[in-house]
C-alpha positions as CSV (number, residue, x, y, z in Angstrom):
1,X,183.2,86.2,102.5
2,X,179.9,87.2,101.4
3,X,177.5,88.6,104.3
4,X,173.8,89.3,104.2
5,X,171.9,91.5,106.5
6,X,168.8,91.1,104.8
7,X,168.9,87.3,105.5
8,X,169.7,88.0,108.9
9,X,166.7,90.7,109.5
10,X,164.5,88.0,107.7
11,X,165.6,85.0,110.2
12,X,165.0,87.5,113.2
13,X,161.5,88.4,111.9
14,X,160.5,84.5,111.5
15,X,161.9,83.7,114.7
16,X,160.0,86.5,116.5
17,X,156.7,85.3,114.4
18,X,157.3,81.8,115.5
19,X,157.9,82.7,119.2
20,X,154.7,84.9,119.3
21,X,152.5,81.9,117.1
22,X,154.0,79.3,119.7
23,X,153.0,81.4,122.9
24,X,150.0,83.2,121.5
25,X,151.4,86.4,121.9
26,X,149.9,89.5,120.2
27,X,152.3,91.5,117.5
28,X,151.9,94.8,115.7
29,X,151.6,95.1,112.0
30,X,150.7,98.1,109.7
31,X,147.8,97.6,107.3
32,X,149.6,98.3,103.8
33,X,146.8,97.3,101.4
34,X,143.4,95.9,100.5
35,X,143.4,92.8,98.6
36,X,140.7,90.2,97.3
37,X,139.0,88.6,100.3
38,X,140.8,90.9,103.1
39,X,143.9,93.0,103.8
40,X,147.9,92.6,103.8
41,X,149.6,93.8,106.8
42,X,153.3,94.4,107.3
43,X,154.7,92.3,110.3
44,X,158.2,92.5,109.1
45,X,156.9,90.0,106.4
46,X,153.7,90.5,104.6
47,X,150.8,88.8,106.4
48,X,147.3,88.2,105.2
49,X,144.3,89.2,107.2
50,X,140.7,87.6,105.9
51,X,137.9,89.9,105.7
52,X,136.0,87.7,108.2
53,X,138.7,88.5,110.9
54,X,139.0,92.2,110.5
55,X,136.3,93.1,113.3
56,X,133.8,91.6,115.6
57,X,131.2,93.1,113.5
58,X,131.1,92.8,109.7
59,X,133.0,95.5,107.8
60,X,132.1,96.6,104.2
61,X,134.7,99.2,103.5
62,X,138.3,97.7,104.4
63,X,139.8,101.0,103.1
64,X,139.3,102.5,106.7
65,X,142.1,100.2,107.9
66,X,144.8,101.3,105.7
67,X,147.9,102.9,107.1
68,X,146.6,101.7,110.6
69,X,149.1,100.0,113.1
70,X,147.2,97.6,114.9
71,X,147.7,94.6,117.3
72,X,147.3,91.4,115.5
73,X,146.9,87.6,116.5
74,X,148.7,85.1,114.4
75,X,146.2,82.2,113.5
76,X,148.4,80.4,110.9
77,X,152.3,80.4,110.4
78,X,154.1,78.4,107.9
79,X,158.0,79.3,108.2
80,X,159.0,77.6,105.1
81,X,156.6,79.4,102.8
82,X,156.7,82.6,104.8
83,X,153.0,82.4,105.2
84,X,151.4,84.1,108.0
85,X,147.4,84.4,108.5
86,X,146.4,87.2,111.1
87,X,143.4,88.4,113.0
88,X,142.1,91.8,113.9
89,X,139.0,90.3,115.8
90,X,141.0,87.8,118.0
91,X,143.5,90.2,118.8
92,X,140.9,92.8,120.1
93,X,139.1,90.0,121.6
94,X,142.3,88.8,123.7
95,X,143.1,92.4,124.5
96,X,139.5,92.9,125.7
97,X,139.8,89.8,127.8
98,X,142.9,90.8,129.5
99,X,141.4,94.2,130.5
100,X,138.3,92.3,131.7
101,X,140.6,90.1,133.9
102,X,142.3,93.1,135.4
103,X,138.7,94.6,136.4
104,X,137.6,91.4,137.7
105,X,140.4,91.3,139.9
106,X,139.9,94.7,141.2
107,X,136.3,94.4,142.1
108,X,134.7,92.8,145.5
109,X,131.3,92.0,146.6
110,X,129.7,94.9,148.2
111,X,131.5,97.3,146.1
112,X,129.8,100.3,144.7
113,X,130.5,100.7,141.0
114,X,129.0,103.4,138.0
115,X,127.9,101.9,134.8
116,X,125.7,102.4,131.7
117,X,122.8,100.3,130.9
118,X,123.6,98.8,127.5
119,X,120.9,96.1,127.3
120,X,117.3,95.4,128.8
121,X,115.8,91.9,128.5
122,X,112.7,90.1,130.3
123,X,114.9,88.8,133.0
124,X,116.9,91.7,133.9
125,X,119.3,94.8,132.8
126,X,122.9,94.5,131.6
127,X,125.3,97.1,132.7
128,X,128.6,98.0,130.7
129,X,131.7,99.2,132.6
130,X,133.7,99.4,129.3
131,X,135.4,96.0,128.8
132,X,133.0,94.1,130.9
133,X,129.3,93.6,131.5
134,X,127.4,92.7,134.8
135,X,123.7,91.6,135.1
136,X,121.2,93.5,137.3
137,X,118.3,90.3,137.7
138,X,114.9,91.9,137.7
139,X,114.5,90.9,141.5
140,X,117.4,93.3,142.1
141,X,116.0,96.4,140.0
142,X,113.3,97.7,142.5
143,X,111.9,97.1,145.9
144,X,108.5,97.1,144.4
145,X,107.1,94.6,142.1
146,X,107.7,95.3,138.4
147,X,106.7,93.6,135.5
148,X,109.6,94.3,133.2
149,X,112.9,95.7,133.7
150,X,111.9,98.4,131.4
151,X,109.7,99.7,134.0
152,X,112.8,101.0,135.8
153,X,115.7,101.3,133.4
154,X,116.3,102.3,129.7
155,X,119.3,101.5,127.8
156,X,122.1,104.6,128.0
157,X,121.0,105.1,131.7
158,X,123.9,105.9,133.9
159,X,123.3,104.0,137.4
160,X,125.1,103.1,140.5
161,X,125.2,99.4,141.4
162,X,126.3,97.4,144.2
163,X,128.5,94.1,143.2
164,X,126.7,91.0,144.7
165,X,128.5,88.2,143.2
166,X,131.9,88.0,141.1
167,X,132.2,84.5,139.1
168,X,135.8,85.0,137.8
169,X,135.8,81.4,136.3
170,X,132.6,82.1,134.3
171,X,133.3,85.6,133.9
172,X,130.0,86.8,135.4
173,X,129.2,89.9,137.7
174,X,125.7,90.0,139.4
175,X,124.7,93.5,140.5
176,X,121.9,95.3,142.5
177,X,120.3,98.5,141.9
178,X,118.0,98.5,144.4
179,X,120.8,98.1,147.2
180,X,121.6,101.7,146.4
181,X,118.0,103.1,147.4
182,X,116.9,103.4,150.7
183,X,115.0,100.5,152.1
184,X,111.2,100.9,152.4
185,X,111.5,98.8,155.4
186,X,113.4,101.4,157.1
187,X,110.8,104.1,156.6
188,X,108.0,101.3,157.4
189,X,109.6,101.1,160.9
190,X,108.7,104.7,161.7
191,X,105.1,104.3,160.4
192,X,104.0,100.8,161.1
193,X,104.2,98.3,164.0
194,X,102.9,95.1,165.7
195,X,99.1,95.6,165.9
196,X,98.7,98.2,163.3
197,X,95.6,97.9,160.9
198,X,96.6,99.2,157.4
199,X,94.9,99.2,153.9
200,X,96.9,97.1,151.4
201,X,96.8,95.7,147.8
202,X,96.6,92.1,147.2
203,X,99.4,91.0,144.7
204,X,99.7,87.4,144.6
205,X,97.1,85.0,145.5
206,X,98.0,81.1,146.0
207,X,95.5,78.2,147.4
208,X,96.9,78.5,150.8
209,X,98.3,81.9,151.2
210,X,98.6,85.6,149.6
211,X,100.8,88.4,149.5
212,X,99.6,91.9,150.2
213,X,101.6,95.2,149.5
214,X,101.2,97.4,152.6
215,X,103.5,100.0,151.2
216,X,105.7,100.4,148.0
217,X,108.3,97.6,147.9
218,X,106.7,96.0,151.3
219,X,104.8,92.8,151.1
220,X,103.0,91.1,153.9
221,X,102.4,87.4,154.1
222,X,98.5,86.6,154.6
223,X,97.9,82.9,155.6
224,X,94.8,81.1,154.7
225,X,93.9,80.7,158.0
226,X,94.0,84.6,158.6
227,X,91.8,85.1,155.6
228,X,88.2,86.5,155.8
229,X,87.3,84.4,152.7
230,X,89.9,82.9,150.4
231,X,87.2,82.6,147.4
232,X,86.8,86.2,147.3
233,X,90.5,87.3,147.4
234,X,91.4,88.8,144.0
235,X,94.8,90.2,142.7
236,X,94.6,93.8,142.8
237,X,91.9,94.2,145.2
238,X,92.5,96.3,148.4
239,X,91.7,95.0,151.9
240,X,92.5,95.8,155.6
241,X,94.8,93.7,157.5
242,X,96.4,93.7,160.9
243,X,100.1,93.1,161.5
244,X,100.3,90.1,163.9
245,X,103.9,89.6,163.4
246,X,106.8,91.6,162.0
247,X,110.8,91.2,161.8
248,X,112.2,93.9,160.0
249,X,115.7,92.7,160.2
250,X,114.7,89.8,157.9
251,X,111.9,92.0,156.1
252,X,108.9,89.5,157.0
253,X,105.5,90.5,158.2
254,X,102.5,88.4,159.1
255,X,99.2,89.6,158.3
256,X,95.6,89.0,159.3
257,X,92.4,89.9,157.5
258,X,90.2,87.9,159.9
259,X,91.4,90.0,162.9
260,X,90.4,93.2,161.4
261,X,86.7,91.9,160.7
262,X,86.6,90.5,164.3
263,X,87.6,93.6,165.7
264,X,85.1,95.6,163.7
265,X,82.1,93.0,164.7
266,X,83.3,93.5,168.4
267,X,83.3,97.3,168.0
268,X,79.9,97.1,166.5
269,X,78.6,94.8,168.9
270,X,79.9,97.2,171.9
271,X,78.5,100.1,170.2
272,X,75.0,98.5,170.1
273,X,75.1,97.2,173.7
274,X,76.0,100.6,174.8
275,X,73.1,102.2,172.8
276,X,70.5,99.6,174.3
277,X,71.9,100.0,177.8
278,X,71.4,104.0,177.6
279,X,67.9,103.3,176.8
280,X,67.1,101.3,179.8
281,X,67.2,97.7,178.6
282,X,68.5,95.1,180.9
283,X,71.4,92.9,179.8
284,X,69.4,89.7,180.1
285,X,67.1,91.1,177.6
286,X,69.6,91.8,175.1
287,X,71.2,88.5,175.4
288,X,67.7,86.7,175.0
289,X,67.2,88.9,171.8
290,X,70.5,88.1,170.3
291,X,69.7,84.3,171.1
292,X,66.6,84.8,168.7
293,X,68.7,86.2,166.1
294,X,70.4,82.8,165.9
């Protein structure tokens, strides 16, 4: 009887590789040499790693991989020819996705997290938590109006954020930076109330309404019926307004510029009438003179 341990080991190796290929499992292999077009790895038999599958980014010097033991994914396997094609890139991506799955399973809406700003775009800022990224929409960066996210954050900033939504199916996490900050509406409760007259800045003008910033991060709604003269209302201008309705819980406020003007007119008339009466004029005379003005 002639026996062969070498053939037995080879069969076991091929069985192991076939099982990993069938079930899309990762295997470990040691990088043994660089060849034209890629690398060779020892996974029990020699396997080929194309240069395009070495990393997520392009790599010029493949020598940096030599003698390293890495996780690899089998992308092609021919048992008869004992041919194995492997990928470092896909193994890294699959490994990252598994860690991402664990992260997504572990977070909940309302949870506070710490991360690093890794990218800033026109519509928001991305926060990195290692293997996972979340998006802070521009509307969730600050209570005040901003033109661009870079007005609030920069790449490399470490920030605390609140989880707004976790979409596990699409691997998306929505975040808020402003929810970690004191709400200007809370501070406003101490200084502003129904009937208060304040000065604000016009931030948006529409045909039938406008928004006026009465404090940093606090906008009030100014309907057309409560405007002095909508044709003279310009963005950036400052006007005096009166709070005629307020709902702090829902962060809503209705303003009136007309009420301020009418109140100033009443005060002016009262002051004028008081001055005339002190000089001995009769009320009837004053009314007749006002009629003449008309």
